[in-house]
N, C-alpha and C positions, 0 to 999 in steps of 0.2 A: 456575614462573610460570603464573598462570591465563590461559587464552586469552580474548580479548575475546568478548563475547556480545551477541546481538540477541534481544530478547524479542518473541514474537508474542502479542498479547492478543486472543483471539477473543471477539466479542460477538455473540451469536446462535447458532443451531444450525448447526454445520459438522460434517461427517463427520470422524472421526479421520484417515482416510486422506487427506482433502483437506488438512488442516492439516499432516500429515506431509510431503506432497509440497511444499507451500509452504516448510516448514522446510528440507527438503533443498536446494531451489533457492537459498534465501537463504544457507544455509551454504556452498554451493559458490561462489556469485557473490561473496560478501564474505569468504570464508575465515574464518568466525566460527562459534563455538558458537551454536546457536539453541535457545532454550527456548520453551515455549508454556504459556499458562494461559488459563482462561476468565474472563471478566468478566461480572458480572451487574448492572452499574450501571444506574440508571434514566435513560434518555436523554430523558425528557420536557422537561427544562430546556433542551435544545438544539433542540427542535422549533419551527419557525416556522410557525404555522398559516396565515398568509397565503400562504406558498409551498408548504405541505404537504411540507416537506423539513427536513433537519437541518443546522444551521449547523456546518460543518467547523471553522472557526476557533475557535469556542467549545468544541467537543469536544476539540480538540487542547490548548487551554489547560487544560481540566479534567484531561486525561491527564497533562500536565506537572506540575500541582499535586499530583495524587494519587499519582504514581509514587514508589515507595520502592525500586525495583529498582536494583541496582548494574550492570545491563546498560548497555552502551555506547549502544545504540539500542533504542527500543520502537516497535512499529507495531501499531495497533489494526485488526483485521480485522472489518468489520461488514457488515450486510445492509440498511442504511437508505439512503435517497436523500439524498445530500450536496449542499450548495451552498456557495459563497462569494458575498458580495454582488455581485461584478462578473460572475459567470457563472451561467447557468441551472442547470447541474449540473456535478459533477466526479466523476471516478473515485477520486481520492485527493488528499491534501494533506500537506505536510510542512513542518517548520520548517527552513528552509535553514541548513545547518551546525549544526543543533540535535540534539536527542535523540529527538524525537517525530514520528510520522507516522500517517496513517490511510489505509485503503484500503477501498472498498466494492464489493461484488459486485452491488449493486442494478441498475445500468445495464449490466451485462455479459451479461445473459441475452438470448437470441435472441427470445423470445416478444414483448416489447414492440415489436419491430421487424417483427412479422408473419412471423417465420421459425420453423422447427421447432426444438424444444428440442435442445440439444447440450451435455451436461455436460462433455465433454472440451474443447470450445472455451471454455466458461466458465472452466474451470480454467486453461487456457492464458492467457486474457486476464487473469485475476486474478493469476497468477504475475508477469506483466509489470508490472502496476500496483504490486504490492508491491515488486518489485525497483527499479522506477523511483522510487517515493517514498522508499525508503531511500537511493537515490543522492543525492537532494536533501539528506538529512540529513548525508551525507558531503561536501557542498559541490559536487556536480555540478549544472550547469545543463542546459537542453535542448540536445541535440546535433543537428547537421545531417546526420549519417550516417544514411541511410534505415533501415538494419537495426538500429541501436543502440536498446537498450531505453530510453535516455534521450531519444530523440526525442519531441517533444510529441505527445500523443494527445488530440484533441478528440472524436473519434468512435470507436466500436468498430472500425470498418474500419481506423483508424490503428493500433490495437493489433494487429489481425490481420496487418498488413503488416510489423511489426518482429519481431525475434528477442527471445529472453528474456535475452540476454547484453549486457553492456557492450561497446562497441567498444574496441579497443586504446588509443585516445586517452583515452577516459573512464576506463578502468581505470588508466592511468598517472597520472591526476590525483588519485586517491584515496590519501590517506596514512592508513593504518590504524595505530592504536597497537598495539604488540606486546602 
């Protein structure tokens, strides 16, 4: 029997080692085979000039429509500034109990906040966003356990305070197909 799989779709230039680290974390956290591929789709259709950002909801719908993968879940990893209409910006978005999610590195870097560049910290933050958004696709809601990766994160400081793992309660709620 083939093991369930999660597909990482990278849009933009990411180092191979960066994607490999994300893939390893996702594989461990969700006990799944993880594959990755690059995407070169034109994102201009998702750009909102009045906001100078990209509409995450439209991008997710596009990914769902274009996906021909047999993977259980797919998550697009990108480098653009994402928004949804009710929020100024977001780190990621997912279809609750769905197949598709998106995560962006754009707001995770220190420089926009007037701090020194820290690639390790950016990677740590991004790993948490990816695992968090995939959690929503598996039916998890925001958790109240402070260290759980499923706790809501409005600011990068929120990401820095939580761990990369699901708490025991959230892990118990996921029913993964064999």
